[in-house]
N, C-alpha and C positions, 0 to 999 in steps of 0.2 A: 588815059591808058589803064587797062584792067590789070591789076596785080596778079602775079602768079600765085594761085591759091593752093598749089600742091608743091611747095618747095622741098627739095631734098635737103639732107643734113649738110652737104657741102655748100649748097646755096645759102642756107641759114647762117653758116659760119664764114661766109665771105666777108672780108674786112670792110668796115664802115667806121672810119675814125670819128670819135666824138672828143674833140680836143680838150674841153674842160675836164672830162673824166680821165682822159689819157694822161694829161699833165699831173692831175692829182695822184693817180696810181704810180706814175714814175717818181714823183716827189716822195711818196711813202716808201717806195723801194730804195731810193737813195738814202733816206734817213735810216732805214733799217740796216742797209749794207754798211754804212759808216759805224753804227753801233756794234754790229756783229764783228767787224774786223778788229775793232779796238778792244773788245771784251775778251776775258779769258774763256777758253772753250768749256771749262768746267762749269762756268756760270751761264754761258750762252751756248748750249750745245747745238750741233748741226741739225738734229731732228727738228728743233724749233724753227730754224731757218727754212727747212724744207716745208713745214706746215704753212709758214707765212708766204712762201713762194707759191704754193698751191692756191692759197687764198687770192693772191694777186692774179694768178692765171684765170681763176673762176670769174673774178671781177672783170678782167679783160674780155672774156668770152661773152658775157651778158651786156657789156656796154660798148664794145668796139666791133661788133659783127652785124650782119644783116638782120638778126632777130629784132633789132630795134625798128625795122621798117614795117613790122606787122602788128603794131600796137592796136590799130583799129580793126584788124582782121582776125585777131585771136586773143580773147581775154585770158584764156588759159596759158598761152605762151607768154603774155605780158606778166601774169601772176607768177609764172615760173621764174622769170627774170627777177621779180621783186623778192621772191622767197630765197633765191640764191644769194641776193644781196643782204637779206635780213637774217637768214637761218643757216647759211653755209659759210659765207665769207667771214662774218664776225667771229664765230668760235675758232676757226682756223687762225685768224689774225691774233686773237687773244692768247691762244695756246702757243703761238709763235713768239710771244713776249717772254723774256726770262723773269720768272717770278722772283721777287726779292732783289733783283739787280737794279731795276729802275726805281729810284727813290725820289719822288717829287718833293720839293721844299717850298716854303713860303706861300705866296698867294696861289700858285698853281696847285699846291697840295690842298689848300683849303677849298678851292673850287672843285677839285676832283673828289674830295671827301664828301662834299655836298651832292655833286652829281651822281656819285656811286652809292649814295644812300638808297637802300632797296625801295623805299616808298616814294622817293623823288623819281627814281628811274621808272618805277611802275606807272606813275602818273603820266610822265612824258610818253612812254610807250603806248599806253591806253589811248591817249589823245591822237597819236599818229595812226593807230590801227582803226579806231572807231570813226574819227572825223573823215579820214580820207577814204573810207569804204562805205559811208552812207551814200545813197544815190546822188545827192547834191554835190558833195565834195568830190567823189570819184568822177562824175560826169564833167564837173567844172575843170578838173585836172586834164581830162582828155581834150575838151574843147579849147582850153586856153594854152594847150601845148606844154603845160608843165609836167605832163606825164613822162616826157623824155628826160627831164633834168631834175626837177624839184622832188617828185615823189620817190624815185629811186634813191636820191640822196638822203631823204628823211628815213627811208627804210634801212639804209646802211647805217646811219648814225644811231637810229633807235636800236637796231640789232647789236651794234657795238656796245652801247650802253648796257643793254640787258645782259648780254653774255659776259661783260666785264663784271657785273654784279655777281653772276652765278659762279664764274671761274676764278675770281679774285686774283688778278694779275699784279695788283699793287697792294700788297699786304700792309705796307706802312700807312696807308690812308683808308683801308677797308677793315670792316669788322671780321672777326674770326668765326663766328657761329654758323653752323650748318642750318640752324633753324630759320633765321631771317632769310638766308639765301634760298632755302627750300620753299618757304612760303612765297617768296617773291617769284620764283620760277613757276610755281603752280598757278599763282594768280595772274602772272603775265601771259600765260598760255590761254587763259579763258577768253580774252577778247578775240583772239584769232580763231579759236574753236567756235565761238558764237557767230562770227561773220561767216565762217566756212559752213556752218549748219544752215544759215539763212540761204546761202547760195545753193546748197544741196537740195533744199526742200521747197524753194520758192517755185510757184507754178508759172511764173512769168519772168521775162527779162527785166532786171531792175534798173539798168543804166541806159539812158536814152541813146548815146552814141552807138550802142550795140544792137538796138532794135532794128531789124531789117538789114543788118550788116552782112556783107559777104565774108563768111568765115573760112579759115583754112581747112583743108582736107575734108571738104564736104560735110562739115558739121553745121548744125543750126545754132543760132545765138543762145538758145536755152541750154542745149547740150554743152556748149562752150562754158556757160556760167556754172553748170554742174561740175564740169571738169576742173574749173578754177577752185571750186569748193574742196574737191579732193586734194588738189595741189596744196592749198593752204593747210588743210587738216593734217596731211601726212608730214608737211614741213614742220608743224608744231609738235609732233610726237617725240622727237629726241629730247627737246628741251623739257617737255613734261616728264619724260621718263627720268631724266637727270634730277629734276626737282623732287620727284617721289623718292629717289634714292637718297638724296640729301636729307629729306625729312625722316627717313628710316634711320639714318645714321644719327640724327639728332635725338630721336626717341630712344635709340639704344644707349646713347651717351647719358641721357636723362636717367634711364633705368640703372645704368652702371654707377652713376654718381651717388646713389643712395638718397635721392630726394624724397622717396616715399619710404617711411619707416613703419614697421609693425609695432604697435604699442605693447610694451611689456608690463604695463601697470595692471593690477587687479581691479576689477570693477568695484565701485563703491558699495559698501554693505555686504561684501562677500569676504569671509574670513579666509586667510591664507592657509592652505593645507599644511599640516605639520611635516617638517622634514623628517625622513626616516633616520632612526638612530644608527650610527655606524657601529 
C-alpha cells in the first residue's frame, strides 16, 4: 500500500499509541504531580509545573501521533521529532524542577554528581550525536527498527543530561561557576553544528535507506537531507546563545573580581620622583 505522501497536519497528529513511551511519560507525570502537591508553593511554584506540563505535551505529540509512521519517508520530519526530544522537551523539564528543593543524598547524589560533571556529560552527548549520525550508525538504526525506540530515547536522555548541566537544577551536587557551564554549552553545540553542516553541503544523500525513497510533500531525498540540516542547526542555536551568555557573565565576574592588577611598582633602575613639598 502506497503511503499518503501529502499528509495534512490533522493526519500527522492522529493518535498512534506507543505504549513504552506512553507509560514512561505517564510515570513521569505521576512522580511530578506527587512532588508538586506535597511541596510548599513558594518552593515549587505553579509556573514550573506549567513548563513541565508543556514538556510532557510536546513529548506526547512526537511519540504518540502519526508522525512516527513517516520515518522512512521524511528524514526532516524524523529529525524534527528528535530535536523536539533533545532540545525542547529537556530544558522545559529541567526548568520545571524546583531548584534547591530536590536534594539527592548518598549514592544517588554521588552518581548524579558524576553524570552532571560538564566533561562527562559532554563526552556522552558527543557519542550520541556523532555515532548515531554517521551513515553506518544512522542507517543501521533505520534498518533495524531502533529508530522508533532507541534513538529517540538516547536523544531525550542526552538532552536532559546536557540541559541539566547548563541550567543547574540540583545545586547541591553541581558546581556553581558559569565558566564550566558556558564552555560545556558551547562545546556541546559543536557536534550538532558539524553534523548539520555536513547535511547542508553534502552533494549526495548520505544514508542508504533514503536513497530513492518516496519523500513527503514532493521533495527529493537530497532536499530532505538539506532540510534536516537546517532543523538541527536551528535547534542548536538557543543552547549556543545561552552558553555565550554564560561565558560573558563569567568573564564579567572575572573582571570584577580583580584577578588582573596593574603594577604600582616603579621599574628597576628608575628613581622615584620627589614628592612636592606641602
